[in-house]
Each structure stands twice: as structure tokens, then as C-alpha cells.
C-alpha positions in Angstrom: -50.6 6.2 30.7 -51.2 4.5 27.3 -49.2 7.5 25.5 -46.5 7.1 28.1 -46.2 3.3 27.2 -46.0 4.1 23.6 -43.4 6.9 24.1 -41.0 4.5 25.9 -41.6 1.7 23.5 -40.8 4.0 20.5 -37.6 5.1 22.5 -36.5 1.6 23.3 -37.0 0.7 19.5 -34.9 3.6 18.3 -32.2 2.7 20.9 -32.1 -0.8 19.5 -32.1 0.2 16.0 -29.3 2.6 16.6 -27.3 -0.2 18.7 -27.6 -2.6 15.7 -26.5 0.1 13.3 -23.2 0.6 15.2 -22.6 -3.1 16.0 -19.7 -5.1 14.1 -20.2 -8.7 13.8 -17.2 -10.8 12.7 -18.3 -14.4 11.5 -15.2 -16.6 10.9 -14.5 -20.0 9.6 -11.5 -22.6 9.5 -10.6 -25.2 6.8 -11.3 -28.2 9.3 -12.8 -28.8 12.6 -9.4 -29.8 13.9 -8.9 -26.6 16.0 -12.4 -26.9 17.8 -11.9 -25.9 21.3 -9.1 -23.7 20.6 -9.3 -20.1 21.6 -9.1 -17.3 19.0 -8.4 -13.7 20.0 -9.5 -10.2 18.7 -6.9 -7.7 19.9 -6.6 -3.9 19.2 -3.5 -3.2 17.2 -2.7 -0.2 19.6 -2.7 -0.2 23.3 -3.8 -3.7 23.6 -4.1 -5.0 27.2 -5.9 -8.0 29.1 -8.8 -5.6 29.5 -9.5 -4.9 25.9 -8.7 -8.2 24.0 -11.7 -10.3 23.3 -11.6 -14.1 22.9 -14.0 -17.0 22.0 -13.7 -20.5 21.4 -13.7 -22.4 18.0 -16.7 -24.6 17.5 -17.5 -26.7 14.4 -14.7 -24.8 12.7 -16.5 -21.5 13.3 -16.4 -18.6 15.5 -18.2 -15.1 16.1 -17.0 -11.9 17.8 -19.5 -8.8 17.9 -19.4 -5.6 19.6 -19.2 -1.7 19.1 -16.4 0.7 18.5 -14.6 1.1 15.2 -10.9 0.4 15.2 -8.1 -1.7 13.8 -7.8 -5.1 15.2 -6.2 -8.4 14.8 -7.4 -11.8 14.8 -4.9 -14.4 16.0 -4.5 -17.8 17.7 -2.1 -19.0 20.3 1.5 -18.6 19.4 2.3 -22.4 18.1 -0.8 -22.1 15.7 0.3 -18.8 14.1 2.8 -20.9 12.1 -0.2 -22.5 10.5 -2.9 -19.8 10.6 -2.0 -16.3 9.4 -3.0 -13.5 11.6 -5.6 -11.3 10.1 -6.0 -7.5 10.3 -9.8 -6.4 10.5 -11.5 -3.1 11.0 -14.5 -3.4 13.4 -16.7 -1.3 11.6 -20.6 -1.6 11.7 -21.9 -4.6 9.7 -21.1 -8.1 9.1 -17.4 -9.3 8.2 -16.9 -12.7 7.1 -13.3 -13.9 7.6 -11.4 -17.1 6.8 -8.5 -18.1 9.0 -6.1 -20.3 7.0 -2.6 -20.3 5.8 -3.5 -17.2 3.9 -6.3 -15.5 5.9 -8.9 -13.2 4.4 -11.8 -10.9 5.1 -14.9 -9.5 3.3 -18.2 -8.0 3.7 -17.8 -4.4 4.7 -16.3 -1.5 2.8 -13.2 -1.0 4.7 -12.5 -4.6 5.1 -13.1 -5.2 1.5 -10.6 -2.3 0.7 -8.1 -3.8 3.2 -8.3 -7.2 1.6 -7.7 -5.6 -1.9 -4.8 -3.8 -0.6 -3.4 -7.1 1.1 -3.9 -9.1 -2.2 -2.0 -6.6 -4.1 0.8 -6.5 -1.4 1.1 -10.4 -1.5 1.5 -10.3 -5.3 4.1 -7.6 -5.4 5.9 -9.2 -2.5 6.2 -12.4 -4.6 7.2 -10.6 -7.6 9.9 -8.9 -5.7 11.3 -12.0 -4.3 11.4 -13.6 -7.6 13.4 -10.8 -9.0 15.8 -10.6 -5.9 16.4 -14.5 -6.4 17.0 -14.1 -10.1 19.5 -11.2 -9.5 21.6 -13.5 -7.4 22.3 -15.8 -10.1 22.0 -13.9 -13.3 24.5 -12.8 -15.8 25.8 -9.2 -15.7 23.8 -8.5 -18.8 20.5 -9.9 -17.3 21.1 -7.9 -14.1 20.6 -4.5 -15.8 17.1 -5.8 -17.2 16.2 -7.3 -13.8 17.0 -4.0 -11.9 14.8 -2.1 -14.4 11.8 -4.4 -13.9 12.3 -4.1 -10.0 12.4 -0.4 -10.2 9.2 -0.4 -12.5 7.5 -2.6 -9.8 8.6 -0.2 -7.1 7.1 2.8 -8.9 4.0 0.8 -9.6 3.5 -0.3 -5.9 4.2 3.4 -4.8 1.6 4.8 -7.2 -1.0 2.2 -6.0 -0.2 2.9 -2.3 -0.8 6.7 -2.9 -4.0 6.1 -4.9 -5.2 3.8 -2.1 -4.3 6.4 0.5 -6.0 9.3 -1.2 -9.2 7.2 -1.2 -9.2 6.1 2.4 -6.9 8.5 4.4 -9.8 9.7 6.5 -11.1 6.2 7.4 -9.6 3.8 9.9 -8.1 1.5 7.3 -6.2 4.4 5.6 -4.9 6.1 8.7 -3.7 2.7 10.0 -2.1 1.7 6.7 -0.5 5.1 6.1 1.7 4.6 9.4 3.1 1.4 7.6 3.8 2.8 4.2 4.4 6.3 4.7 8.2 6.1 4.3 7.8 4.4 0.8 6.0 7.6 -0.5 7.5 10.7 -2.1 7.9 13.6 0.1 5.2 15.4 -2.2 2.8 12.5 -1.8 3.2 12.5 2.0 2.8 16.2 2.2 -0.5 15.9 0.3 -1.8 13.0 2.5 -0.7 14.6 5.7 -2.6 17.8 4.8 -5.8 15.6 3.9 -5.4 13.8 7.3 -5.9 16.8 9.5 
């Protein structure tokens, strides 16, 4: 009887350890407690339904989600608040992910979410530079337009190279598979072919 108890206890411990190893925890904060009592939602990016959307209330400018199952999800608030608080993509991978919901939201703490944040930061920087060049192009002289277009082309090539390198590193991960669908058309045919082969 003693050995049976020890065996059962050991199995329970192993199960608990495995459960904790596969669990994701998302700990979030907001700038102020102004949104306390509001709901925040964690929804799958694909095939979202009432059954698989998680939700929790914000308390003391904080919120927590936890569960199992790795996939790409999005944190969002009700529609009117989305004008003030940016939606945030997260990978529900095992471990603790810290998120900040604000006008520019961010996530960190696990390998894929760190990588996703790095990609997002680069994209925001590139988008800002592209917009500045586009604005300048509308009001510049004919002579300056050539220089601006050359700068724009260089930025496009740099962005393409960055995206390709990022995909090569992460194509077999959840974050890479999802982002590849978004940026696939911006890559060269040769780059797409190589990534498609690596993704099988």
C-alpha cells in the first residue's frame, strides 16, 4: 500500500510539472487604473469564435490570462477603446509573457514574443520612414524626387532583407508561420521558394 501511494504521488507530481511546463501566462498592465472594470479579450487570430475567445476584467491596471496550447492570438479591448489602446499580437507559448497595453502596445518575456516585438519595432520604424519619404515626395522639386525615390528603394530592399532573415530563423515556429502569410508577397520569388521548402 505504501509503495502504491508513493507511485501515485510521483505520477501526480510529474503530471503537475508537465502541466506547468506547457502553460502560458500573460501578465498585462495599462498606464492607469482608468480602465479598471473593463473587459480585455484574448482571441485566436484564426477561426475565432465565442467558444475559444478568453476574457478577463482589468483590476488595478492589471490583468492575467493563462492556459495551454501554442498559437497566435490577439489582445484587444472593446471597439471604442481600440482607438486609444493598440491591439497586440502574442504567441501563447509556455512561460510568462509580460505585456503593456497602451497607444503603442508591447510584449516580452518568451523567445517568440521577444522576436515578434523585435519585428514589430522594426516595422514601425520602417513605416515611419516610408511615410516621411512619401510626404516629402509630394512637395519636393523634380531634382529632389530622384534622390527620395532612391532612398525609398534602398529602404524597401533593406526591409525585404530583414524580413527574409527573420523568416529564415523563425519559419518553423508559430510566429514565423503567421508572419510569413503577411509578408510573403513582399519577398522575391527565390526567397519565397526557399522558405516554402523549409516550411514543409
